[in-house]
C-alpha positions in Angstrom: 21.8 54.2 30.8 20.6 53.6 34.2 20.1 50.3 35.8 16.3 50.5 35.4 16.7 50.6 31.6 19.6 48.0 31.5 17.3 45.9 33.5 14.3 46.3 31.4 16.8 45.7 28.2 17.9 42.1 29.9 14.2 41.4 30.5 13.6 42.0 27.1 16.3 40.1 25.6 15.4 37.3 28.3 11.8 37.4 26.9 12.9 37.3 23.2 14.5 34.1 23.8 12.2 32.4 26.0 9.7 33.1 23.2 11.7 32.0 20.6 12.5 28.6 22.2 8.9 28.1 22.9 8.1 28.9 19.4 10.9 26.2 18.5 9.6 23.7 20.5 6.1 24.3 19.5 7.4 24.1 15.6 9.2 20.8 16.3 6.3 18.9 18.2 4.3 19.8 15.0 6.6 18.5 12.7 7.3 15.2 14.7 3.5 14.5 15.3 3.0 15.2 11.4 6.1 12.9 10.6 4.8 10.1 12.4 1.3 10.2 11.3 2.9 10.1 7.8 5.1 7.0 8.8 1.6 5.3 10.3 -0.1 5.7 7.2 2.9 4.6 5.0 3.1 1.4 7.0 -0.4 1.0 6.8 -0.4 1.2 3.1 2.8 -0.9 2.6 0.9 -3.7 4.7 -1.8 -3.6 2.4 0.5 -3.6 -1.1 2.3 -6.6 0.3 -0.9 -8.2 0.8 -1.8 -7.4 -2.6 1.5 -8.5 -3.8 0.9 -11.9 -2.0 -2.3 -12.3 -3.6 -0.8 -11.4 -7.1 1.9 -14.0 -6.8 -0.8 -16.9 -5.5 -2.5 -15.8 -8.8 0.8 -16.0 -10.9 1.2 -19.5 -9.3 -2.3 -20.9 -10.4 -2.0 -19.3 -13.8 1.5 -20.8 -14.5 0.3 -24.4 -13.3 -2.7 -23.8 -15.4 -0.8 -22.8 -18.7 1.6 -25.6 -18.0 -1.5 -28.3 -18.1 -2.6 -26.6 -21.2 0.7 -27.0 -23.0 1.8 -30.3 -21.7 -1.6 -32.6 -21.2 -4.0 -32.9 -24.2 -6.5 -34.5 -22.3 -6.7 -31.1 -20.2 -6.7 -29.1 -23.2 -9.7 -31.0 -25.0 -11.3 -30.9 -21.6 -10.7 -27.3 -21.2 -11.8 -26.5 -24.9 -15.1 -28.8 -24.3 -16.3 -26.9 -21.3 -15.2 -23.5 -22.2 -15.6 -23.1 -25.6 -18.5 -25.8 -26.1 -16.4 -27.6 -28.8 -17.4 -31.1 -29.8 -16.1 -33.9 -31.9 -17.4 -34.7 -35.2 -20.8 -36.4 -34.9 -21.1 -35.7 -31.3 -24.1 -34.1 -29.9 -23.6 -31.7 -27.0 -26.2 -30.4 -24.7 -25.6 -27.3 -22.6 -27.1 -27.0 -19.4 -27.3 -23.3 -18.1 -27.2 -23.0 -14.3 
């Protein structure tokens, strides 16, 4: 093997390693960008879910208070039944006004 062949072989090996390194760097960059995009999307969805959870917890608190009033206050129960279900006492006339 002559010097020329050895030089060409050395250059080919060097080119192979440079190409492999560049390929790995590009692949790593692609995966990193994709991962960052996924993280941003996940954080956005998490924020939406936390907001939705807050809304649901507020609704649960309102409903719990409403149930407590229905079960502990006969006056509130009667008022609710009259308004919601158009109930009336015996001998009473109720006029319903539609809005």
